[in-house]
C-alpha positions as CSV (number, residue, x, y, z in Angstrom):
1,M,79.2,112.8,124.5
2,K,82.2,111.7,122.5
3,P,82.8,113.2,119.1
4,S,81.9,111.3,115.9
5,P,84.6,110.0,113.5
6,L,86.1,112.7,111.3
7,P,84.4,112.8,107.9
8,A,86.8,113.0,104.9
9,D,84.8,115.5,103.0
10,L,84.8,118.3,105.6
11,K,85.9,121.8,104.5
12,V,89.3,122.8,105.7
13,P,89.3,125.9,108.0
14,I,91.0,128.9,106.5
15,L,93.1,130.5,109.3
16,N,95.4,133.5,109.5
17,D,98.8,133.2,111.1
18,N,97.6,134.7,114.4
19,A,94.7,132.2,114.6
20,K,97.1,129.3,114.0
21,T,99.4,130.6,116.8
22,V,96.6,130.8,119.3
23,L,95.0,127.4,118.4
24,N,98.4,125.7,118.5
25,K,99.3,127.1,121.8
26,R,96.0,127.0,123.7
27,Y,93.3,124.9,122.0
28,L,94.6,121.9,120.2
29,Q,94.6,118.7,122.3
30,K,98.2,117.6,123.1
31,G,99.9,114.4,124.1
32,G,102.3,113.9,127.0
33,D,105.2,115.2,124.8
34,G,103.4,118.5,124.3
35,Q,102.8,117.7,120.6
36,P,99.3,118.2,119.1
37,L,97.1,115.1,118.8
38,E,94.8,116.9,116.3
39,D,94.8,119.4,113.5
40,Y,92.5,122.4,113.1
41,K,89.9,120.5,111.2
42,A,89.8,117.7,113.8
43,M,89.6,120.3,116.6
44,F,86.5,122.0,115.2
45,W,84.9,118.7,114.4
46,R,85.6,117.4,117.9
47,V,83.6,120.4,119.2
48,A,80.8,120.4,116.6
49,S,80.1,116.7,116.7
50,S,80.2,116.2,120.5
51,I,77.8,119.1,121.0
52,A,75.5,118.0,118.2
53,N,75.4,114.5,119.6
54,E,73.5,115.8,122.6
55,E,70.5,116.0,120.3
56,Q,70.1,112.2,120.7
57,K,68.9,112.7,124.3
58,Y,65.7,114.4,123.1
59,E,63.1,112.4,121.2
60,Q,61.3,115.6,120.0
61,S,64.5,117.1,118.5
62,S,63.8,118.6,115.1
63,L,67.3,118.0,113.8
64,N,69.4,115.0,113.0
65,A,72.6,114.9,115.1
66,E,74.9,114.1,112.2
67,E,73.5,116.8,110.0
68,L,73.6,119.3,112.8
69,A,77.2,118.5,113.5
70,R,78.1,119.5,110.0
71,I,76.0,122.7,110.4
72,F,77.8,123.5,113.7
73,Y,81.2,122.8,112.1
74,D,80.5,125.1,109.1
75,M,79.2,127.8,111.4
76,M,82.5,127.7,113.4
77,I,85.0,127.4,110.6
78,E,83.3,130.2,108.7
79,F,83.7,132.2,112.0
80,K,80.1,133.2,112.2
81,F,79.9,131.9,115.7
82,L,82.4,130.6,118.3
83,P,81.7,129.3,121.8
84,N,83.7,130.3,124.9
85,S,87.3,129.0,125.3
86,P,86.6,126.0,127.7
87,T,84.1,124.6,125.1
88,L,86.7,124.8,122.3
89,M,89.4,123.3,124.6
90,N,87.4,120.6,126.4
91,A,84.4,119.5,124.3
92,G,84.6,115.8,123.5
93,T,87.5,115.2,125.9
94,E,87.8,113.3,129.1
95,L,87.8,116.6,131.1
96,G,84.6,117.8,129.5
97,Q,84.1,121.0,131.5
98,L,82.7,123.5,129.0
99,A,81.6,126.6,131.0
100,A,83.6,129.8,131.4
101,C,81.8,131.6,134.2
102,F,81.2,130.5,137.8
103,V,80.2,132.2,141.0
104,L,80.9,130.7,144.4
105,P,79.5,131.8,147.8
106,V,81.9,132.8,150.6
107,G,80.2,132.2,153.9
108,D,81.1,133.7,157.3
109,S,82.8,130.6,158.8
110,M,86.3,129.1,158.4
111,E,84.8,126.0,156.9
112,E,82.8,127.9,154.3
113,I,85.7,130.1,153.4
114,F,88.1,127.2,152.8
115,D,85.5,125.2,151.0
116,A,85.2,128.1,148.5
117,I,89.0,128.1,148.0
118,K,88.9,124.4,147.4
119,Y,86.0,124.7,144.9
120,A,87.7,127.6,143.1
121,A,90.8,125.5,142.6
122,L,88.8,122.7,141.0
123,I,87.1,125.2,138.7
124,H,90.4,126.9,137.7
125,K,91.9,123.4,137.1
126,S,89.0,122.7,134.7
127,G,89.3,125.9,132.8
128,G,86.8,128.3,134.4
129,G,86.9,131.6,136.1
130,T,85.3,132.4,139.4
131,G,83.5,135.3,141.0
132,F,83.1,135.8,144.7
133,S,81.3,138.2,147.0
134,F,83.1,138.8,150.3
135,S,80.2,140.8,151.7
136,R,79.0,138.1,154.1
137,L,82.4,138.1,156.0
138,R,82.3,140.0,159.2
139,A,84.6,143.1,159.4
140,K,88.1,142.9,160.7
141,A,88.3,143.2,164.5
142,S,84.8,141.8,165.0
143,R,84.3,139.3,167.7
144,V,84.1,135.6,166.6
145,G,81.5,134.0,168.9
146,S,82.7,130.4,168.5
147,T,86.3,131.1,169.7
148,G,86.1,134.5,171.4
149,G,88.8,135.6,169.0
150,I,89.0,138.6,166.6
151,A,88.0,138.3,162.9
152,S,90.7,139.2,160.3
153,G,88.2,140.6,157.8
154,P,87.6,140.1,154.0
155,I,90.9,141.5,152.8
156,S,93.0,138.9,154.7
157,F,91.0,136.1,153.1
158,L,91.1,137.8,149.7
159,K,94.9,137.4,149.9
160,I,94.6,133.7,150.7
161,F,92.3,133.2,147.7
162,N,94.8,135.1,145.5
163,T,97.7,132.9,146.6
164,A,95.8,129.7,146.1
165,T,94.9,130.8,142.5
166,E,98.6,131.4,141.9
167,Q,99.3,127.7,142.3
168,V,96.7,126.4,139.9
169,K,97.0,126.4,136.1
170,Q,93.7,126.4,134.3
171,G,93.4,123.3,132.2
172,G,97.2,123.3,131.8
173,T,96.9,126.4,129.6
174,R,96.0,129.5,131.6
175,R,96.1,130.8,135.2
176,G,92.9,131.3,137.1
177,A,91.0,134.5,137.0
178,N,88.8,135.9,139.8
179,M,86.4,138.6,140.5
180,G,86.2,139.9,144.1
181,I,83.2,142.1,145.1
182,L,82.3,143.9,148.3
183,R,79.1,145.8,149.0
184,V,79.7,149.5,149.5
185,D,77.9,149.3,152.9
186,H,80.4,146.7,154.3
187,P,82.4,148.2,157.3
188,D,85.7,147.3,155.6
189,I,84.9,149.1,152.3
190,I,87.7,151.6,152.6
191,D,90.3,148.9,152.9
192,F,88.8,147.0,150.0
193,I,88.9,150.1,147.7
194,R,92.6,150.5,148.6
195,A,93.4,146.8,148.3
196,K,95.3,147.0,145.0
197,E,96.9,150.4,145.4
198,R,100.3,148.8,145.3
199,D,101.4,147.4,142.0
200,G,101.4,143.6,142.0
201,D,99.0,143.1,144.9
202,L,96.1,140.7,144.3
203,N,97.3,140.1,140.8
204,N,94.8,137.3,140.2
205,F,91.8,139.4,141.0
206,N,89.7,142.0,139.4
207,L,87.9,144.0,142.1
208,S,84.6,145.7,141.9
209,I,82.5,147.6,144.5
210,G,78.9,146.6,144.7
211,L,77.1,150.0,144.7
212,T,73.5,150.4,145.9
213,E,70.9,153.0,145.0
214,V,70.8,154.1,148.6
215,F,74.5,154.9,148.4
216,M,74.2,156.6,145.0
217,Q,71.4,158.8,146.3
218,A,73.5,159.7,149.3
219,V,76.4,160.7,147.0
220,E,74.0,162.9,145.0
221,N,72.6,164.5,148.1
222,D,76.0,164.7,149.9
223,D,74.6,162.7,152.8
224,E,76.0,160.0,155.1
225,Y,75.0,156.4,154.6
226,P,75.1,153.4,157.0
227,L,77.8,150.7,157.2
228,I,76.1,147.4,158.1
229,A,77.8,144.6,160.0
230,P,77.0,141.5,157.9
231,H,76.9,139.0,160.7
232,T,74.4,141.0,162.8
233,G,72.6,143.2,160.2
234,K,73.0,146.1,162.5
235,E,74.3,149.6,161.6
236,K,78.0,149.9,162.7
237,D,78.8,153.4,161.5
238,R,77.8,156.2,159.2
239,I,80.2,157.9,156.8
240,K,80.0,160.5,154.0
241,A,79.0,158.8,150.7
242,R,80.9,161.4,148.6
243,D,84.2,160.7,150.5
244,V,83.9,157.0,149.7
245,F,82.9,157.7,146.1
246,S,85.9,160.2,145.8
247,L,88.3,157.5,147.1
248,L,86.9,154.9,144.7
249,V,87.3,157.3,141.8
250,H,90.8,158.2,142.8
251,K,92.0,154.6,143.0
252,A,90.4,153.8,139.6
253,W,92.3,156.8,138.2
254,E,95.5,155.5,139.7
255,S,95.3,151.9,138.5
256,G,91.9,151.0,136.9
257,D,90.9,149.1,140.1
258,P,88.3,148.8,141.5
259,G,85.5,148.8,139.0
260,I,81.9,149.2,140.0
261,I,78.7,147.2,139.6
262,F,75.2,148.3,140.4
263,L,73.7,145.6,142.6
264,D,70.1,146.8,142.7
265,R,70.0,147.1,138.9
266,I,71.4,143.6,138.4
267,N,68.9,142.1,140.8
268,R,66.0,143.9,139.1
269,D,66.9,141.8,136.1
270,N,67.4,138.6,138.1
271,P,65.1,136.1,136.3
272,T,64.7,133.8,139.3
273,P,64.5,136.1,142.4
274,E,62.8,133.3,144.4
275,Q,66.1,131.3,144.2
276,G,68.1,134.1,145.9
277,E,69.9,137.4,145.4
278,I,72.7,137.9,142.9
279,E,75.8,139.1,144.8
280,S,78.6,138.6,142.3
281,T,79.7,138.3,138.7
282,N,82.3,136.3,136.7
283,P,85.8,137.8,136.4
284,C,85.2,140.3,133.7
285,G,81.8,141.4,135.1
286,E,79.5,140.6,132.2
287,Q,77.8,137.5,133.8
288,P,75.9,138.1,137.1
289,L,75.1,134.7,138.7
290,L,73.6,133.2,141.8
291,P,75.8,131.2,144.1
292,Y,77.0,127.9,142.5
293,E,75.6,128.9,139.1
294,A,77.7,128.7,135.9
295,C,77.1,130.0,132.4
296,N,78.5,129.0,129.0
297,L,78.9,131.8,126.5
298,G,79.3,132.2,122.8
299,S,79.7,135.1,120.3
300,I,78.3,135.8,116.9
301,N,80.8,137.6,114.6
302,L,78.9,140.6,113.1
303,D,81.7,141.2,110.7
304,K,80.4,138.2,108.7
305,F,76.9,139.7,108.3
306,Y,77.8,142.7,106.3
307,A,75.6,142.6,103.2
308,P,76.3,145.6,100.9
309,E,73.3,144.6,98.6
310,S,70.8,144.9,101.5
311,G,69.1,148.1,102.4
312,D,71.0,148.9,105.5
313,G,74.1,146.7,104.9
314,V,73.1,143.9,107.4
315,D,72.2,140.3,106.4
316,W,69.3,140.0,108.9
317,Q,68.1,136.6,107.6
318,G,71.5,135.1,107.9
319,L,71.9,136.6,111.3
320,K,68.6,135.1,112.4
321,Q,69.6,131.7,111.3
322,T,72.9,131.9,113.1
323,I,71.2,133.1,116.3
324,H,68.8,130.1,116.4
325,L,71.6,127.6,115.7
326,S,73.9,129.3,118.4
327,V,71.1,129.1,121.0
328,R,70.7,125.4,120.3
329,F,74.5,124.9,120.4
330,L,74.7,126.6,123.8
331,D,71.8,124.7,125.3
332,N,73.4,121.5,124.2
333,V,76.6,122.6,125.9
334,I,74.8,122.6,129.2
335,D,74.0,118.9,128.8
336,A,77.5,118.0,127.5
337,S,79.4,119.7,130.2
338,R,80.8,117.9,133.3
339,Y,80.9,120.4,136.1
340,P,83.4,120.2,139.0
341,L,80.7,120.1,141.7
342,D,77.3,118.4,142.0
343,R,75.8,121.6,143.4
344,I,77.0,123.5,140.3
345,T,75.5,120.8,138.0
346,E,72.2,121.1,139.9
347,M,72.0,124.9,139.7
348,V,73.1,125.0,136.0
349,R,70.5,122.5,134.9
350,K,67.9,124.1,137.0
351,N,68.1,127.5,135.3
352,R,70.0,126.6,132.1
353,K,71.4,130.1,131.6
354,I,73.3,130.8,128.4
355,G,74.9,134.0,127.2
356,L,74.9,134.7,123.4
357,G,76.7,137.9,122.5
358,V,78.5,139.5,119.6
359,M,82.0,140.3,118.4
360,G,83.3,142.1,115.2
361,W,81.2,145.1,115.9
362,A,83.9,147.6,115.1
363,D,84.7,145.7,111.8
364,L,81.0,145.8,110.8
365,L,81.0,149.6,111.3
366,F,84.2,149.9,109.3
367,Q,82.5,148.1,106.4
368,L,79.3,150.2,106.7
369,E,81.5,153.4,106.9
370,I,79.8,154.4,110.1
371,P,81.9,156.1,112.8
372,Y,81.8,154.3,116.1
373,N,81.3,157.6,117.9
374,S,78.2,158.6,116.1
375,H,74.5,158.6,116.7
376,K,74.0,156.4,113.7
377,A,76.2,153.7,115.3
378,L,74.3,153.9,118.6
379,V,71.0,153.4,116.7
380,L,72.3,150.4,114.8
381,A,73.8,148.9,118.0
382,E,70.3,149.0,119.7
383,K,68.7,147.6,116.5
384,I,71.1,144.7,116.2
385,M,71.1,143.8,119.9
386,E,67.3,144.0,120.1
387,F,67.2,141.6,117.1
388,V,69.7,139.2,118.9
389,E,67.6,139.3,122.1
390,K,64.3,138.8,120.3
391,E,65.5,135.9,118.1
392,S,67.4,134.2,121.0
393,K,64.2,134.2,123.1
394,S,62.3,132.8,120.1
395,A,64.9,130.1,119.7
396,S,64.7,129.3,123.4
397,K,60.9,129.1,123.2
398,I,61.3,126.6,120.3
399,L,63.7,124.5,122.4
400,A,61.2,124.6,125.4
401,S,58.5,123.1,123.1
402,E,60.9,120.3,122.2
403,R,62.6,119.7,125.5
404,G,60.6,121.5,128.2
405,P,61.3,124.8,130.0
406,F,64.1,125.3,132.4
407,P,63.2,123.5,135.6
408,G,63.4,126.7,137.7
409,Y,60.8,128.3,135.4
410,D,58.1,128.3,138.1
411,D,60.3,130.4,140.3
412,S,61.0,132.9,137.5
413,V,59.8,136.4,136.6
414,Y,58.7,134.9,133.3
415,A,56.2,132.6,135.0
416,R,54.7,135.4,137.1
417,Q,54.3,137.6,134.0
418,N,53.1,134.8,131.7
419,F,56.1,135.0,129.4
420,G,57.6,131.9,127.8
421,P,57.9,129.2,128.7
422,Y,61.6,129.4,127.8
423,R,64.3,126.8,127.8
424,N,66.8,129.2,129.3
425,A,66.6,131.7,132.1
426,T,68.9,134.1,130.2
427,T,70.0,134.0,126.6
428,T,72.2,137.1,126.0
429,T,75.5,138.3,127.4
430,I,78.2,140.4,125.8
431,A,81.4,138.7,126.9
432,P,85.1,139.5,126.3
433,T,86.3,137.8,123.1
434,G,90.1,138.4,123.3
435,T,91.3,135.1,122.0
436,L,88.1,134.2,120.1
437,S,88.3,137.4,118.1
438,I,91.9,136.5,117.1
439,I,90.8,133.1,116.0
440,A,88.0,134.7,114.0
441,G,90.1,137.5,112.7
442,C,87.8,140.2,113.9
443,S,87.5,143.0,116.4
444,S,86.9,142.1,120.0
445,G,83.3,142.2,121.4
446,V,81.6,145.6,121.1
447,E,84.9,147.4,121.7
448,P,86.4,149.8,119.2
449,V,89.7,148.6,117.9
450,F,92.6,149.5,120.2
451,A,94.9,150.2,117.4
452,L,94.7,150.1,113.6
453,S,98.0,148.2,113.5
454,F,100.0,145.9,115.7
455,T,103.2,143.9,115.6
456,R,103.3,140.2,115.5
457,Q,106.2,138.1,116.6
458,V,107.3,135.4,114.2
459,M,110.4,133.3,114.0
460,D,113.7,134.2,115.6
461,G,112.3,137.3,117.4
462,E,111.3,139.0,114.1
463,R,108.3,141.3,114.4
464,L,106.0,142.0,111.5
465,V,103.6,144.9,111.2
466,E,99.9,144.0,110.5
467,V,97.3,146.7,109.6
468,N,93.6,146.3,110.0
469,P,92.4,144.7,106.7
470,H,89.3,147.0,106.4
471,L,91.5,150.1,106.7
472,E,94.0,148.7,104.2
473,A,91.2,148.0,101.7
474,A,89.8,151.5,102.2
475,L,93.2,153.1,101.7
476,K,93.7,151.1,98.4
477,K,90.2,152.2,97.3
478,S,91.1,155.9,98.0
479,Q,94.5,155.4,96.4
480,D,96.2,156.5,99.6
481,H,97.9,153.1,100.2
482,S,101.7,153.0,100.4
483,V,104.4,151.2,102.3
484,G,105.4,154.4,104.0
485,L,101.9,155.1,105.2
486,M,101.6,151.6,106.6
487,E,104.7,152.1,108.6
488,S,103.5,155.4,109.9
489,I,100.2,153.9,111.0
490,A,102.1,151.1,112.7
491,R,104.1,153.7,114.7
492,K,101.0,155.8,115.7
493,G,98.3,153.2,115.8
494,S,95.8,155.8,114.7
495,I,95.1,157.9,111.6
496,S,93.1,160.6,113.5
497,K,95.9,163.2,113.1
498,M,96.8,162.4,109.5
499,D,95.3,165.5,107.9
500,F,96.3,164.4,104.4
501,L,93.8,161.6,104.5
502,S,90.1,162.4,103.9
503,R,87.9,163.5,106.9
504,S,85.5,160.7,106.2
505,L,88.2,158.1,106.4
506,R,89.6,159.5,109.6
507,D,86.1,159.7,111.1
508,V,85.2,156.0,110.3
509,F,88.6,154.4,111.3
510,V,88.7,155.5,114.9
511,T,90.4,153.7,117.8
512,A,89.6,153.4,121.4
513,M,91.7,156.4,122.3
514,D,90.1,158.5,119.6
515,I,86.7,158.1,121.2
516,S,85.4,160.2,124.0
517,P,84.4,158.5,127.3
518,E,80.8,159.6,126.7
519,Y,80.6,157.6,123.5
520,H,82.3,154.6,125.1
521,L,79.5,154.7,127.7
522,K,76.7,155.4,125.2
523,M,77.8,152.3,123.2
524,Q,77.8,150.2,126.3
525,A,74.4,151.4,127.3
526,A,73.0,150.8,123.8
527,F,74.0,147.2,123.9
528,Q,72.9,146.8,127.6
529,K,69.4,147.9,126.7
530,Y,68.7,144.6,125.0
531,T,71.0,142.3,127.0
532,D,69.7,139.9,129.7
533,N,73.0,139.8,131.6
534,A,75.6,142.5,131.2
535,V,78.1,144.0,128.8
536,S,81.9,143.6,129.1
537,K,83.4,146.8,128.0
538,T,86.2,149.1,129.1
539,V,86.2,152.9,128.9
540,N,89.8,153.6,127.7
541,L,91.2,157.0,128.7
542,P,94.3,158.9,127.7
543,H,97.0,159.2,130.4
544,E,96.1,162.9,130.8
545,A,92.5,162.1,131.9
546,T,91.7,163.6,135.3
547,I,90.1,162.2,138.4
548,E,87.1,164.4,137.6
549,D,86.8,162.6,134.2
550,I,86.4,159.3,136.0
551,W,83.9,160.7,138.5
552,S,81.8,161.8,135.5
553,I,82.1,158.4,133.8
554,Y,81.0,156.5,136.9
555,W,78.0,158.8,137.3
556,M,77.1,158.6,133.6
557,A,77.2,154.8,133.8
558,Y,74.7,155.0,136.7
559,E,72.4,157.4,134.8
560,M,72.5,155.5,131.5
561,G,71.4,152.2,132.9
562,C,74.7,150.3,132.7
563,K,75.1,147.4,135.1
564,G,78.7,148.2,135.8
565,V,81.7,150.0,134.3
566,T,85.5,149.5,134.1
567,V,87.9,152.4,133.3
568,Y,91.5,152.2,132.3
569,R,93.7,155.2,132.0
570,D,96.6,154.6,129.6
571,G,99.9,154.0,131.4
572,C,98.3,154.4,134.9
573,K,100.2,151.5,136.4
574,S,103.6,153.1,135.9
575,S,102.4,156.3,137.7
576,Q,102.4,154.3,141.0
577,V,106.1,153.8,141.2
578,L,106.7,156.9,143.2
579,C,103.6,156.6,145.3
580,T,103.5,156.0,149.1
581,G,101.3,153.4,150.7
582,D,98.2,155.6,150.5
583,G,98.7,156.2,146.8
584,Q,99.8,159.8,147.2
585,K,103.2,161.1,146.0
586,A,105.6,161.7,148.9
587,K,105.5,165.4,149.7
588,D,107.3,165.4,153.0
589,S,111.0,166.0,152.5
590,K,111.7,163.3,155.0
591,E,110.2,160.7,152.6
592,K,112.4,161.8,149.7
593,T,115.0,159.0,150.0
594,V,116.0,156.5,147.5
595,S,114.0,153.8,149.2
596,A,110.8,155.8,149.2
597,G,110.2,154.7,145.6
598,V,111.2,151.0,146.0
599,K,108.3,148.7,145.2
600,E,107.7,145.9,147.7
601,R,108.3,142.4,146.5
602,P,105.1,140.4,145.9
603,D,105.0,137.1,147.8
604,I,105.1,135.2,144.5
605,V,106.9,136.3,141.3
606,Y,107.7,134.5,138.0
607,G,110.6,134.8,135.7
608,F,113.3,132.9,133.8
609,T,116.9,131.7,134.3
610,Q,119.4,132.1,131.5
611,K,122.8,130.4,131.3
612,V,125.6,132.6,129.9
613,R,129.2,131.6,129.3
614,T,131.6,134.2,130.6
615,G,135.4,134.2,131.0
616,L,134.9,133.5,134.7
617,G,132.6,130.5,134.3
618,E,129.0,129.8,133.6
619,L,126.7,132.7,134.8
620,Y,123.2,131.7,135.8
621,L,121.1,134.8,135.6
622,T,117.6,134.7,137.0
623,V,115.3,137.6,136.1
624,N,111.9,137.8,137.9
625,E,109.2,139.9,136.5
626,V,106.1,141.9,137.7
627,D,103.5,142.8,135.1
628,G,105.8,141.6,132.4
629,K,108.7,144.0,133.4
630,P,112.1,143.0,135.0
631,F,111.8,143.4,138.8
632,E,114.8,141.7,140.3
633,V,117.9,139.9,139.2
634,F,120.0,137.1,140.8
635,A,123.4,136.4,139.4
636,T,125.1,133.2,140.3
637,I,128.5,132.2,138.9
638,G,129.3,128.5,138.5
639,R,133.0,128.8,139.1
640,S,134.2,128.6,142.7
641,G,135.8,131.6,144.3
642,R,134.3,133.8,147.0
643,S,135.5,137.1,145.4
644,I,133.8,136.3,142.0
645,T,130.7,135.1,143.7
646,A,130.5,138.2,145.9
647,K,130.8,140.5,142.8
648,A,128.1,138.6,141.0
649,E,125.8,138.9,144.0
650,A,126.5,142.6,144.4
651,I,125.7,143.3,140.7
652,G,122.4,141.4,141.0
653,R,121.4,143.3,144.2
654,L,122.2,146.7,142.8
655,V,120.4,146.0,139.5
656,S,117.4,144.7,141.5
657,L,117.4,147.9,143.6
658,A,117.4,150.0,140.5
659,L,114.6,148.1,138.8
660,R,112.5,148.1,141.9
661,S,113.0,151.8,142.3
662,G,111.5,152.5,138.9
663,V,114.7,153.0,136.9
664,D,114.1,152.2,133.2
665,V,115.8,149.0,132.1
666,R,117.3,150.9,129.2
667,D,119.2,153.1,131.7
668,V,120.3,150.0,133.6
669,V,121.7,148.4,130.4
670,K,123.4,151.7,129.4
671,Q,125.3,151.7,132.7
672,I,126.5,148.1,132.8
673,K,126.8,147.0,129.2
674,G,130.3,147.3,127.8
675,I,132.1,147.3,131.2
676,G,135.4,145.5,130.5
677,G,137.0,142.7,132.4
678,E,140.2,140.7,132.4
679,H,138.6,137.6,130.9
680,P,136.5,138.5,127.8
681,V,135.0,135.6,125.9
682,F,133.5,135.0,122.5
683,Q,130.1,133.4,122.2
684,K,127.6,133.1,119.4
685,K,126.0,136.6,119.9
686,G,129.3,138.4,120.2
687,L,132.0,139.3,122.7
688,L,131.1,139.3,126.4
689,L,133.6,141.4,128.4
690,S,132.6,140.8,132.0
691,I,129.9,139.7,134.4
692,P,128.1,143.1,134.3
693,D,128.4,143.1,130.6
694,A,126.7,139.7,130.5
695,V,123.9,140.9,132.7
696,G,123.4,143.9,130.5
697,W,123.4,141.7,127.4
698,V,120.7,139.4,128.8
699,L,118.5,142.4,129.8
700,E,119.0,144.1,126.4
701,N,118.1,141.0,124.4
702,R,115.1,140.1,126.5
703,Y,113.6,143.5,126.8
704,L,115.1,146.0,124.3
705,Q,115.8,144.3,121.0
706,D,113.5,145.7,118.3
707,K,114.5,143.3,115.5
708,K,113.5,143.9,111.9
709,M,110.6,146.1,112.9
710,K,110.5,148.0,109.6
711,G,110.3,151.4,111.1
712,S,107.9,150.6,113.9
713,D,109.0,152.1,117.2
714,Y,108.4,149.6,119.9
715,K,106.2,150.7,122.7
716,S,107.6,152.1,125.9
717,L,108.5,149.7,128.6
718,H,106.0,151.6,130.9
719,K,103.3,149.8,128.9
720,P,102.2,146.4,130.2
721,V,104.1,143.7,128.3
722,C,102.9,140.2,127.3
723,P,104.7,137.5,129.3
724,D,104.4,135.1,126.4
725,C,105.7,137.1,123.4
726,S,106.7,140.5,124.9
727,G,104.1,142.3,122.7
728,E,102.1,145.2,124.2
729,L,99.1,144.3,126.3
730,V,96.0,146.3,125.9
731,F,93.2,146.7,128.5
732,Q,89.8,146.0,127.0
733,E,86.7,144.2,128.2
734,G,88.0,144.3,131.7
735,C,91.2,142.5,131.1
736,F,94.7,142.7,129.7
737,V,94.9,141.0,126.2
738,C,97.8,140.6,123.7
739,N,96.7,141.0,120.1
740,S,99.9,139.5,118.9
741,C,99.7,136.0,120.4
742,G,96.3,135.8,122.1
743,Y,97.5,135.8,125.7
744,T,94.9,137.1,128.1
745,K,95.2,137.4,131.9
746,C,91.5,136.6,132.4
747,G,91.2,133.5,130.1
């Protein structure tokens, strides 16, 4: 429904600068000229009132729509709860697509495959992310009965899906995100595991391997296991399970891809098994769904429920009230949303799945002075999530008494076991909250903080240092606060090695890299124990982590009851520059040529073109990027003259070769900046001596300028860089996120 008129007496949202940046860029409704049509108050009211107005459809509703709209509004502007991004962007608008998570089937025919591509494009256009299982596609080189031809296999079609995604902007604000899954018993599993071993391949996909318990038992017993042809159901081959698991672990060590999901475990928790088997999840892995299902998500900010006056520091009564309101909000979203396909509408309203989760977990622990990597934190995690699960089910039961149970209830486990009836087939999911947590000013999901300080870009390229407010308050309380210490924290990101600070302070204020992999997994398992769907979390590892470490992590995830796991070894992407096609460093002396380390050019790259005035005419310099780093350069000079044009082209080709061979942009700039020419020219940034000097100037200003950073040493260019603000990207909750401006690769 449409939003109600904006009341004059609404509270004004209090937002930090980062929240304003994110809302301005991605969430406020804009006109044809790109200027906002609403302010922050109007945005939150648009969402609150349009969702509350759905109450009018139900005669038995216990709440008045106008009063509920104000309650929803206050709940959001106080940042106790926020819905997923598509709801904030699209509620009360003509587009009206409010769900974040979708799963589409990929059948074993050309028609079904290209239908899935078309449907995915519609979903991406509307602001959602898509998950696919490619397990039904016959293996490459299999016979195609209808034509007598040879099948090209899942990987070839995966590339087509990736290219199609590249062309579609989600809702005009973000590029589509996908999950691609293949069962471990598919004949093409080896190719799938290796599908992203070259940097830049399948850049619009997260990949996960669907592991089965038969496979895991074969790994444990060092046995072979069968590969099954999906189009016949017959065994095609048998291979050693440990060899496959070793390759999977090795590729995850190299690049973080692929992750793993445990299919049998997910399907044991499938609430409606009569409707089919769950084969895939959404892009970040936390939402398993049946084909054509969608789910809308929301997160409660635990940071807002710190209550120092209570016995254990948690405001349980306030949390209960917010859980019940959030479940009602999310159930209303299902009715308010306009889905891109009729089949999706049918499936969503049949099962009415919602996913209520949490964010601000690390911030709550900071306030409670409980170390993230402690038994006490694990106990509290289970207690809080058990409470969220219990109260969300209670709220769903109340809604069922008002509105009726979800229509697919009779096909559900609940009906067979005499539970419910419930309004929603699932109620809890712990989703990524990258941009939502920036809006709310809290830590993301159930992750530890990635760093205790980060830099934020403001006007004219200036970067300001921001320190975690809970740490800053604790340092002031302990009388350790100083400008010098703040700058030191900004440089290091962690206080773990600052021995002059108290042990208790260093134990409480830990970062993702201070925490052992075991505690990352224990925390994920603690929250998973009381979550219907799954938990989005990344096990962050130092660069020095070994392949054996990742083997142990994957095995522990299986033993601890997780539904999947994603690992990311710090800086692992850059280690691939000198790798051959199979991911191994070239050892044969015949391969030790300059071209051995040259990265292949992806089919599609993005960049910028800058015009620079030189003494020989206007230089148009195009710099294309891969993963936020300069990858190739094209230099075109506006003035006629074959000799000058040839020189500009030669400079571009040589710089491109250097960049694609892994040469640091600093070294490229050092070599070409300052080369003199016969026609130097003044321009507003100084004196440009020549074409190579101009190329060096553009690269330096785009990638190397550390303006007014107040002592902060800008991160190495080997770190992933935000394409929007050039800040450092961090990998958490299964996706790259920028804490400076809110950019996220996965939406």
